[in-house]
C-alpha positions in Angstrom: 61.6 172.1 74.1 62.1 168.4 73.0 58.9 167.1 74.4 57.0 169.9 72.6 58.5 168.9 69.2 55.9 168.3 66.5 55.2 164.6 66.5 55.1 164.0 62.8 55.8 160.3 63.3 52.2 159.5 64.3 50.6 157.5 61.5 47.5 155.5 60.7 49.5 152.3 61.0 50.4 151.4 64.6 53.4 149.3 63.6 56.6 150.9 64.7 59.4 148.3 64.6 59.4 144.9 62.9 62.2 142.4 63.6 62.1 139.6 61.1 64.3 136.4 61.4 67.1 138.3 63.0 70.4 136.4 63.4 73.4 138.0 65.2 76.6 136.1 65.4 79.9 136.3 67.3 83.0 134.6 65.9 85.6 133.2 68.1 88.7 131.2 67.3 86.9 127.9 67.8 83.4 128.6 66.6 80.7 131.0 65.5 78.0 131.6 68.2 74.5 132.7 67.2 73.7 135.0 70.1 70.4 135.9 68.5 69.0 133.1 66.3 66.0 133.7 64.0 64.2 136.2 66.3 60.9 137.8 65.1 58.4 140.2 66.8 56.6 143.5 66.2 56.5 146.6 68.4 53.5 148.9 68.0 53.2 152.6 68.9 52.3 153.2 72.6 53.1 149.5 73.3 55.6 148.0 75.8 57.1 144.6 75.0 59.0 142.9 77.8 61.9 140.8 76.7 62.8 138.3 79.4 65.4 135.6 79.9 68.6 134.7 81.8 72.0 136.2 81.1 73.2 134.8 77.7 69.6 134.4 76.4 70.2 137.0 73.7 67.9 139.8 75.0 70.5 142.5 75.3 72.2 141.5 72.0 68.7 141.9 70.3 68.5 145.5 71.6 72.1 146.3 70.6 71.3 144.9 67.1 68.4 147.3 66.8 70.7 150.1 67.7 73.4 148.8 65.4 75.9 148.8 68.3 77.2 145.2 67.8 81.0 145.4 67.8 82.4 144.2 64.4 84.6 142.2 64.8 83.8 139.8 66.5 80.1 140.3 66.0 77.8 141.0 63.1 74.2 140.9 62.0 74.3 137.9 59.8 70.7 137.7 58.6 67.2 139.2 59.0 65.5 142.6 58.8 65.0 145.4 61.4 62.2 147.5 59.8 61.6 150.9 61.3 58.3 152.5 60.2 58.5 156.2 59.6 56.0 158.6 58.0 58.0 158.6 54.8 58.2 154.9 54.5 59.8 151.7 56.0 63.6 151.6 56.6 65.6 148.5 57.0 68.1 149.5 59.7 70.3 146.5 58.8 71.0 148.0 55.4 71.6 151.7 56.1 75.1 153.1 56.4 76.7 153.9 59.7 76.5 157.7 58.9 72.7 157.3 58.2 72.3 155.2 61.4 73.7 158.0 63.5 70.7 160.1 62.5 68.3 157.5 63.9 70.3 156.5 66.9 69.4 158.7 69.8 67.1 160.8 67.7 64.4 158.2 66.8 65.6 155.2 68.8 67.1 155.8 72.2 68.5 153.4 74.8 68.7 153.4 78.6 71.6 151.1 79.6 71.7 148.8 82.6 74.4 150.5 84.7 74.1 154.3 84.7 77.4 154.8 86.5 79.3 153.2 83.7 77.2 154.9 81.0 77.8 158.4 82.4 81.3 159.9 82.0 82.6 160.6 85.5 84.7 163.6 84.4 81.8 165.6 83.0 78.8 167.1 84.8 75.5 165.4 84.2 73.9 168.4 82.5 76.6 168.7 79.8 76.3 165.0 79.0 72.6 165.4 78.3 73.0 168.8 76.5 75.6 167.2 74.2 73.0 164.9 72.6 70.6 167.9 72.3 73.2 170.0 70.5 74.1 167.2 68.2 70.6 166.2 67.1 68.6 169.5 67.4 71.1 172.0 66.2 70.7 174.4 69.1 73.3 176.5 70.9 74.6 175.8 74.4 72.3 178.2 76.2 69.2 176.7 74.6 70.5 173.1 75.2 71.0 173.9 78.9 67.4 175.3 79.2 66.1 172.1 77.5 68.2 169.9 79.8 66.9 171.6 83.0 63.3 171.2 81.7 64.0 167.5 81.1 65.4 167.1 84.6 62.2 168.7 85.9 60.1 166.3 83.8 61.9 163.2 85.1 61.4 164.6 88.7 65.0 165.1 89.6 65.2 167.3 92.8 66.8 170.8 92.3 67.1 170.5 88.5 69.4 173.5 88.1 71.9 172.2 90.7 71.7 168.7 89.2 72.9 170.2 85.9 76.2 171.0 87.6 76.5 167.7 89.6 79.0 165.0 88.7 77.7 161.4 88.5 79.4 160.4 91.7 77.6 163.1 93.6 74.1 161.7 93.0 72.3 158.5 94.0 71.7 155.4 91.8 68.1 156.4 91.2 69.0 159.9 90.3 71.7 158.7 87.8 69.0 156.5 86.2 66.8 159.5 85.9 69.6 161.4 84.2 69.9 158.5 81.7 66.1 158.6 81.1 66.4 162.4 80.5 69.2 161.8 78.0 67.2 159.0 76.2 64.1 161.3 76.0 66.0 164.4 75.0 65.1 164.1 71.3 61.6 162.7 71.8 62.3 159.2 70.3 59.7 157.0 68.8 61.3 153.9 70.3 62.8 153.6 73.8 64.9 150.6 74.6 65.4 150.0 78.4 68.0 147.4 79.2 67.7 146.3 82.8 67.2 149.9 83.9 66.0 149.1 87.5 68.0 145.9 88.3 70.0 147.4 91.2 67.5 150.0 92.4 65.5 150.0 95.6 61.9 148.8 95.1 60.5 152.3 95.9 62.9 154.0 93.4 62.1 151.2 90.9 58.4 151.9 91.2 58.9 155.6 90.6 61.1 155.0 87.5 58.6 152.6 86.0 55.7 155.0 86.6 57.8 157.8 85.0 58.5 155.7 81.9 54.7 154.9 81.6 53.8 158.6 81.9 56.4 159.5 79.2 55.1 156.7 77.0 51.6 157.9 77.3 52.6 161.5 76.6 54.6 160.7 73.4 53.0 157.5 72.1 56.4 155.7 72.3 57.1 152.1 71.8 59.1 150.6 74.6 61.3 147.5 74.5 61.9 146.7 78.2 64.6 144.1 78.8 64.7 142.4 82.2 65.0 139.1 84.0 62.4 140.2 86.6 58.9 138.9 85.6 57.4 140.9 88.4 58.5 144.1 86.8 57.2 142.9 83.4 53.8 142.2 84.9 53.4 145.8 85.9 54.7 147.4 82.7 54.4 145.3 79.6 51.5 144.6 77.1 53.3 141.7 75.5 56.1 139.4 76.6 58.9 137.8 74.6 60.7 135.0 76.4 64.2 134.2 75.1 66.4 131.2 75.8 69.8 130.5 74.2 69.3 133.1 71.5 65.8 131.9 70.5 62.3 133.0 71.3 60.6 130.1 73.1 57.3 131.8 73.8 55.6 135.1 73.2 52.1 136.5 73.9 50.1 139.0 75.9 51.3 139.6 79.5 48.0 138.1 80.8 48.4 134.9 78.8 52.0 134.4 79.7 51.4 134.8 83.4 48.0 133.0 83.5 48.9 130.0 81.3 52.6 129.7 80.4 53.3 127.0 77.8 57.0 126.6 77.6 58.8 124.9 80.6 61.5 127.6 80.6 58.8 130.3 81.1 57.3 128.2 83.9 60.7 128.1 85.6 61.2 131.9 85.4 57.7 132.4 86.9 58.2 129.9 89.6 61.6 130.9 90.9 60.5 134.4 92.1 60.3 134.3 95.9 56.5 134.3 96.8 55.2 136.9 99.2 52.0 135.2 100.4 53.6 132.0 101.7 56.8 130.4 102.8 58.6 127.7 100.7 61.2 125.1 101.8 63.3 126.2 98.8 62.7 128.1 95.6 61.9 126.2 92.4 64.4 126.6 89.5 64.2 126.1 85.8 65.5 122.6 86.2 62.3 121.6 88.0 60.5 122.1 84.7 63.0 121.2 82.0 66.1 119.0 81.9 68.8 119.3 79.2 70.1 115.9 78.1 73.7 115.2 77.2 72.9 115.4 73.5 71.5 118.9 74.0 67.8 118.0 73.7 65.3 119.1 76.2 63.2 116.9 78.5 60.0 118.5 79.9 58.7 117.5 83.3 55.1 118.5 82.3 54.5 120.1 85.7 52.6 123.3 86.2 53.9 126.2 88.3 51.2 125.6 90.9 52.1 121.9 91.2 55.7 122.6 91.9 55.3 125.5 94.3 52.3 123.9 96.2 54.5 120.9 97.1 57.1 123.1 98.7 54.9 125.1 101.1 56.0 125.3 104.8 53.1 125.5 107.2 52.9 128.2 109.9 53.0 125.5 112.5 56.3 124.2 111.2 57.8 127.7 111.2 56.5 128.4 114.8 58.0 125.1 116.0 61.4 125.9 114.5 61.4 129.4 116.0 60.4 128.1 119.4 63.7 126.1 119.5 65.7 128.8 117.9 64.9 131.6 120.3 65.4 129.5 123.5 69.2 129.8 122.9 71.5 132.5 124.1 72.3 135.0 121.3 75.5 134.5 119.3 75.6 138.3 118.6 74.4 141.3 120.6 74.4 144.8 119.2 74.0 147.4 121.9 73.4 151.1 121.2 75.7 151.0 118.1 76.5 154.3 116.4 78.6 154.9 113.3 79.0 158.5 112.3 81.0 160.0 109.4 82.2 163.6 109.5 81.1 165.7 106.6 82.2 169.3 107.6 85.2 170.4 109.5 86.0 173.6 111.3 89.0 175.9 111.2 91.2 173.5 113.3 90.1 170.3 111.5 87.5 169.3 114.1 84.3 167.8 112.7 81.3 170.2 113.0 78.6 167.9 111.4 78.2 164.2 110.7 76.3 161.7 108.6 74.6 159.4 111.2 74.8 156.3 109.1 74.1 153.9 112.1 72.3 155.7 114.9 71.8 154.0 118.2 71.0 150.5 116.9 70.4 147.5 119.2 69.3 143.9 118.5 70.3 140.2 119.0 71.1 137.4 116.6 70.6 133.8 117.6 72.7 130.7 116.6 71.3 129.2 113.4 69.1 132.2 112.6 68.9 134.2 109.4 68.2 137.8 110.3 67.1 140.0 107.4 68.1 143.6 107.2 66.1 145.7 104.7 65.7 149.4 103.7 66.4 151.8 100.9 69.9 152.8 99.8 71.4 155.1 102.4 69.4 153.7 105.3 72.6 152.4 106.9 72.2 148.6 106.4 75.5 148.1 104.7 77.4 150.3 107.1 75.8 148.4 110.0 77.0 145.1 108.5 80.6 146.4 108.0 80.6 147.9 111.5 79.6 144.6 113.0 82.8 143.0 111.4 84.8 146.1 112.3 85.6 146.8 108.7 84.3 150.2 109.7 85.1 151.5 113.2 82.0 152.3 115.3 81.7 155.7 116.9 80.2 154.2 120.1 78.2 151.2 121.4 79.1 147.5 121.8 79.4 144.5 119.4 79.2 141.4 121.6 80.1 138.1 119.8 79.9 134.9 121.8 80.2 137.0 125.0 83.2 139.0 123.9 83.0 142.8 123.2 84.7 143.3 119.8 84.8 147.0 120.2 87.4 146.6 123.0 89.8 144.7 120.7 92.7 146.1 118.8 93.3 145.1 115.1 95.7 142.3 116.0 93.2 140.8 118.6 90.4 141.2 116.1 92.2 139.2 113.5 91.5 136.0 115.4 87.8 136.6 115.2 87.9 137.0 111.4 87.9 133.2 111.1 84.5 133.1 112.9 82.9 136.1 111.0 82.8 136.3 107.2 81.1 138.5 104.6 79.8 137.8 101.1 79.9 141.1 99.1 77.4 142.4 96.6 79.7 142.4 93.6 81.6 139.1 93.3 83.8 140.3 90.4 85.2 143.3 92.3 85.9 141.2 95.4 88.0 138.7 93.5 91.5 139.5 92.3 91.5 139.2 88.5 95.2 138.2 88.5 94.9 135.0 90.6 93.0 131.8 90.0 89.9 131.2 92.0 91.6 128.2 93.7 94.4 130.6 95.0 91.7 133.1 96.0 89.9 130.6 98.2 93.2 129.2 99.7 94.6 132.7 100.6 92.6 133.3 103.8 93.4 129.7 104.9 97.2 130.5 104.6 96.7 133.8 106.5 95.0 132.0 109.4 97.2 128.9 109.4 94.3 126.5 108.5 95.7 123.0 107.8 99.4 122.1 107.7 100.3 122.7 104.1 99.0 123.8 100.7 98.3 120.2 99.6 95.8 119.8 102.5 94.4 123.3 101.7 93.9 122.4 98.1 92.1 119.2 98.9 89.8 121.3 101.2 89.2 123.8 98.4 88.2 121.0 96.0 85.6 119.9 98.5 84.3 123.4 98.9 84.0 123.8 95.1 81.8 120.6 95.1 79.7 122.0 97.9 78.8 125.1 95.9 78.2 123.1 92.7 81.4 124.0 90.9 83.9 121.6 89.3 87.4 120.7 90.5 88.9 122.0 87.2 87.5 125.4 88.0 90.3 125.7 90.7 92.7 126.7 87.9 90.6 129.3 86.2 90.4 133.1 86.6 87.4 135.2 87.7 86.7 136.6 84.2 86.1 133.0 82.9 82.9 132.6 85.0 79.4 133.9 84.9 78.0 136.2 87.6 76.2 133.4 89.4 79.4 131.2 89.3 81.5 134.1 90.7 79.0 134.5 93.6 79.4 130.7 94.3 83.2 131.2 94.4 82.8 134.0 96.9 80.5 131.8 99.0 83.2 129.0 98.9 85.8 131.5 100.0 83.7 132.6 102.9 83.3 128.9 104.0 87.1 128.2 103.8 87.7 129.2 107.4 84.6 127.3 108.7 83.0 130.5 110.2 80.0 130.5 112.6 78.6 133.8 111.4 78.2 135.2 107.8 76.9 138.6 106.6 75.4 138.4 103.1 75.5 142.0 101.8 73.2 142.3 98.7 74.8 139.1 97.6 72.1 138.2 95.0 70.8 141.7 93.9 72.5 141.7 90.5 71.8 138.1 89.6 69.2 136.8 87.2 66.1 135.6 89.0 66.8 132.0 88.1 70.4 132.1 89.2 69.3 134.1 92.3 67.0 131.2 93.2 69.9 128.7 92.9 72.2 130.9 95.1 69.5 131.4 97.8 68.8 127.7 97.9 72.6 127.0 98.2 72.9 129.4 101.1 70.0 127.7 102.9 71.4 124.2 102.2 74.8 125.3 103.6 73.2 126.8 106.6 71.5 123.5 107.4 74.7 121.5 106.8 77.0 123.7 108.8 74.6 125.5 111.2 75.6 128.9 110.1 74.1 132.1 111.4 73.3 134.8 108.7 72.6 138.5 108.6 71.1 138.8 105.1 71.2 142.4 103.8 69.0 143.4 100.8 66.7 146.1 99.5 64.5 143.3 98.0 61.8 142.5 100.6 60.6 139.4 98.8 64.2 137.8 98.9 64.6 138.8 102.6 61.2 137.4 103.5 62.1 134.1 101.9 65.5 133.8 103.6 64.8 135.3 107.0 63.4 134.1 110.3 63.2 137.7 111.6 63.4 141.0 109.8 64.8 144.4 110.7 63.6 147.4 108.7 66.0 150.4 108.7 65.4 154.0 107.8 67.9 156.9 108.1 70.3 154.9 110.3 67.6 153.7 112.8 65.6 150.6 113.3 61.9 151.4 112.6 60.5 147.9 112.8 61.7 144.4 113.9 59.9 141.1 114.1 58.9 137.8 112.5 59.5 138.1 108.7 56.1 136.7 107.8 54.2 138.8 110.4 56.0 142.0 109.2 54.9 141.4 105.6 51.3 140.4 106.6 50.9 143.3 109.1 53.5 146.1 108.8 53.4 148.6 111.7 55.1 151.6 110.2 54.2 153.7 107.1 57.7 153.2 105.8 57.4 149.4 105.8 54.0 149.6 104.2 55.5 151.7 101.4 58.3 149.2 100.9 55.9 146.3 100.6 53.5 148.2 98.4 56.4 149.0 96.0 57.3 145.3 95.4 56.2 144.1 91.9 54.2 141.0 92.7 53.2 139.7 89.3 49.8 138.5 90.5 46.9 138.2 88.0 44.7 140.8 89.7 47.6 143.3 89.6 48.2 142.6 85.9 44.5 143.1 85.1 44.4 146.3 87.1 47.6 147.6 85.3 46.1 146.7 81.8 42.9 148.5 82.7 44.9 151.6 83.7 46.7 151.6 80.4 43.5 151.2 78.5 42.1 154.3 80.3 45.3 156.3 79.6 45.3 155.4 76.0 41.6 156.4 75.6 42.4 159.8 77.2 45.5 160.3 74.9 43.5 159.3 71.8 
């Protein structure tokens, strides 16, 4: 069994990996970009280092450099050392041949990639993909490899491990796919585990379980972990030390307690401040620009403000919130959902008649008021996305009523429904897949305007698109560019601009910020709130992230297994949840508070003492 393998790598020295003055470059036709620029830090045995920063900061390229997975061309490790400490000596991974590196990659240094669906081969069963690594590195036969794999699936707490061996990736949930990836990474009992954003798109409850599992495996095998993320709340619960990266450089590093208690660099302050707080309501979220400004010559100007100074100035009192809600809920609802059901057949009888169903939305009723943001939360599979799509009749309801401005949409045919599409829009989770890669973003925004006959000609439509691009903080020249030329946050702004093109009254945001960096997420959330005030939109905001939903929402609906289990004022639900399910969701949120960090460090201290 891989976890029972004799751990000969335990040494008197605790140093495991030393990165010294690492430089990784990518050459383009115009220039050479230093994606990692003079990076140095040391990982010890049994230690977790959290590497944080926005997309493009160099954190993932650092991990790929350690694995020697930088594609050459266009990239290469230009300078520096990556020293791996073994019992027989210290090896510079930069200098070993590719053939030698294969012996270390997977066997001694393993990696969990960000998106398990793209990391797992869809045409092979999960068990065979894990067994392949075991056969390669441990020189065992297929029968032995299968037994080891099933044992690994048991250790990572996958349900029905034997059946999971024969399951294809599309047949299991996101959390289960991530467990398969962890089992694969752990299959050869590595000394170093690199986890690159392994929990970004997971529910908070699944995320909590995955993090606990990684800590248990670390304790058991005295691993060093490099945990890469943009979420400082996760880092607070998991890491011993934090490395903060910005534009390829390390701008700050230190113990997790020091970084959270007394951040020194303005960029670190910005990352800490832009997480939606749970214990109070803010007018808008701080961003990195509140702490540092980049001048035209590329130099940085610090504002010299602390995190507390910035956030304290943005607090909204409970009296202000109550006054706003008093006005809001005196209106007639813009949307009424009455006993809505959406069932999907899963088994059919001899004559093709459905015999059993998935009750994705099961007898749901609620109202939404003009100018309100109604939050919709719950774990994956709870029915929240299906509910959002059913409201827009992108999915046909099984029964019930969808009453928008007094009109029952369920009674309309597809042609009659088309007129209401102007009034009701949706912003999808993945902006890249919802944009056509073959047309410019200007054309993508103009397309629905042509369909619905908005304005008299393309000249007028183009002028309107230019105004929309300004509204979402993009430039006029972006009109002529294609989706692949933009970052994730910019693509989401494009999708927001497209949803505004028809001047709708009601917008559903379906996990629209879940895959964004926390700093970019703050900018997009602020933008949505700014546009809401300017155009008096009504939102349904769907997310598995309770902290984001609480910041955005006036009221909150909690869904579980297709049903509403709790509904009420967002602040009150967080402060005093009524159901056990809601309590579990709130308890699973990584809060990043100093007391939690101290408690986590104390737990680690006890665990290490037991292991020693």
